[in-house]
C-alpha positions in Angstrom: 5.0 -26.7 15.5 1.7 -27.3 17.3 -1.2 -29.1 15.6 -3.1 -26.0 14.8 0.0 -24.6 12.8 -0.1 -27.6 10.6 -3.9 -27.6 9.8 -3.8 -24.9 7.2 -1.4 -25.0 4.3 0.1 -21.7 3.3 -1.6 -20.1 0.4 0.4 -20.2 -2.6 -0.4 -17.7 -5.4 -0.1 -18.6 -9.1 1.2 -15.4 -10.2 4.1 -13.1 -8.9 3.3 -9.5 -8.1 5.4 -6.6 -7.6 4.6 -4.0 -4.9 4.2 -0.5 -6.1 7.4 1.5 -5.7 5.6 4.7 -5.3 3.0 4.1 -2.7 4.5 1.0 -1.0 1.4 -1.2 -1.8 -1.1 1.0 0.1 -2.7 2.5 -3.1 -2.5 6.1 -1.6 0.2 8.6 -1.4 0.8 11.2 1.3 -0.7 14.7 0.4 -0.4 16.8 3.5 -2.5 20.1 3.7 -2.2 23.0 6.1 -5.5 23.3 8.1 -6.8 25.2 11.2 -8.2 22.9 13.6 -9.4 24.3 17.0 -7.6 27.5 16.4 -4.2 25.8 15.7 -2.5 25.4 12.6 -1.9 21.5 11.7 -1.0 19.2 8.9 -3.8 17.0 7.7 -3.0 14.1 5.4 -5.9 12.8 3.6 -3.8 11.0 1.0 -4.5 10.8 -2.6 -4.8 7.9 -5.1 -1.4 6.6 -6.4 -1.1 7.6 -10.1 1.5 4.8 -10.7 -0.5 2.0 -9.8 -4.1 3.4 -10.0 -4.8 2.5 -6.3 -4.2 -1.2 -6.8 -0.9 -1.2 -4.9 0.8 -3.9 -7.0 1.7 -4.8 -10.5 1.5 -8.4 -12.1 4.7 -9.9 -12.7 8.3 -8.7 -11.7 8.8 -5.0 -12.4 12.0 -3.5 -11.7 12.2 0.0 -10.3 13.0 2.7 -12.9 
């Protein structure tokens, strides 16, 4: 370990969070749409807000997958 690695202590959170099982912590889920871009058919993925976590991406505490 170098000196610069020891300078900052790792941040320890006071609460445990569970990553959302539906969106993977991103807060949005894939929502592909068919579009025509420059005369060619393509899929465009804008994403939509996660309905499970409400775009937060995590839940307080330990939440087992259901």
